[in-house]
C-alpha positions, 0 to 999 in steps of 0.5 A, a space after each residue: 932771362 934765359 939764365 933762369 931756366 933749368 940748364 940743358 945740354 946742347 945734346 940732351 941725355 936719353 936716346 929713346 924719345 920720339 924727338 931723338 928718333 926723329 933726329 936719328 931719321 934726319 941723320 940717315 936722310 943726310 947720309 943718303 941724300 945729296 946736299 941741297 940748298 947749300 948755296 941758299 943756306 950760305 946766303 942766309 947765314 951771310 945775310 943775317 950775320 951782316 944784318 946782326 952786325 948793323 943792328 948790334 952797332 945801332 943798339 950799342 950806339 943809340 941805347 947803351 946808357 940812354 933812357 928811352 921811352 917806348 914811343 921813341 922808335 928812332 934807333 929801331 927804325 934805323 936798324 930795321 931799315 939798315 938790316 933789311 937793306 943788307 939782307 936784300 942786297 945779299 939776296 939780290 947779289 946771289 938770286 936777283 930773280 928771287 922775290 922777298 917779303 919784308 916788313 918795311 919799305 922805303 916810302 917813309 925814307 923818301 919823305 923829305 921830312 925824314 931826310 935825317 933818318 934816311 941819312 943815318 940809315 945810309 950811313 950805317 949801311 955804308 959802314 959795311 958796304 962802303 960803295 953804297 949810294 943812297 939810291 942803292 940803299 933805298 932800292 934794296 929796302 924796296 925789294 921786299 915787297 912780295 906778298 908771298 904765295 906758293 912760289 919761291 920767295 924769301 921772308 924777312 923780319 929785319 928786327 923781330 922784337 922791337 921792344 926788346 931791341 929798345 930795352 937792350 934785350 932780346 931781338 932777332 933777325 929772321 930770314 926764311 926761304 919758302 917754296 911751295 908754301 913750305 919753309 926750306 931754309 931758315 936762319 935766326 941771328 940772336 945778337 944778345 942770346 949767348 952761346 958759349 963764350 960768344 955774346 950772340 948766336 945764330 941758328 940755321 936750318 935746312 928742311 931734311 938736314 937738321 938745325 945748326 947752332 953757331 956762335 955769332 962770331 963763327 968760332 963754334 958750332 954744334 948740332 941743335 937739338 930740342 930737349 927730350 922732356 916728356 913730363 908736362 909738370 917739368 916743362 919749361 915754358 916760354 912766352 912773350 914779354 908783351 901781353 899783346 903778343 899772347 894771352 898770358 892768362 890762357 898760358 897760365 891755365 895751360 900750365 895748370 892743366 899740365 901741372 907745371 909748377 914753374 912760372 913761364 920765362 918771358 923774352 922777346 922775339 924769335 929768340 924764344 924759338 932759338 931757346 927751344 931749338 937748342 934744348 933750353 926750353 920745352 914749350 912756347 905758347 902764343 895764344 891769341 888775345 882776340 878771335 880775329 888776330 892772325 900772325 904775320 908770316 915773317 914772325 914764324 917762318 924761320 923760327 918754325 923750321 929751326 925748331 922742326 929741324 931740331 926735333 920739335 913741332 910747331 902748329 897753331 893752337 888747334 894742332 894744324 900745320 902753319 899755312 904759309 901760302 896765304 900772303 902776309 898773314 897766317 889767315 888759316 891759323 890761330 895762335 902758335 904752339 911750339 914744343 920740343 916734340 914729345 910734349 906737343 900732343 899733351 899741350 894741344 890737348 890741354 888747350 883744346 880742353 880749355 877752349 871748350 870751357 
């Protein structure tokens, strides 16, 4: 799906846009400020890389060549639990006192009726941690019980994009470190989003230090930068595949307001954030399908920092910053608007005008 989008270089042309000025400022900050969060950054890379390896293995073994209905969740369940176990293990080894907010817990796996699934989860984890006992694996999964707040904690989505995973398409392992209600480290592993000769990519960001785009095999890396596009008519818009994840009708009206003629490109998961951060898209819309719907924190924390540190902006549909201090849901925000930066105000203005109709 990404191949349908207009090609954009990792370092886009043009040196006068606000996005490039923003990045120049970041470069100056990096040269004058001693490095921070180096250890956390390394842990985040290791954690999502290990989890992506497990997820890729499960997807290839259990999906390739097999027709699955959307109701068959066993492969993604195994990968969800295994991914969470590996990420929480890596955090526990380095930061044993840090809390983790995650999407899963091991209660289902402790049910005797799910013994076969539990055994498969343990077996997958053991392929990477040979000494892991079943009790270790379940314990690692259960470390992710934090409800967040304003203190320091990690936020994990072990597989973002369940249906994409089941289709053999896009999904992501998303991990962020939050302090004082702000994401300060974010990492996205996208095993099926190609970068150069690599079948997958990884983006990692540290607040004030920019975003790095790496091949998932670790053989190539560049500075990630959003596009400099200013013309709404030329905007490359991405949205979720599933209509339940965003109001496609409202998205179409925003495209019309921007006079954008190209159809939106749809793909699953925070891979959309990766696409924008590396300059291969300009706008990501996630307008709510109902007035009371609120986003999960783990669906936005890592990706929002990755885009912001690449030069873009992320807010809710009203233009308000995302508030990560209110537990597992973004109760103070509605919907998501992520852009390359220069287009942000125009997109929010278009949404505001449409919502008044």
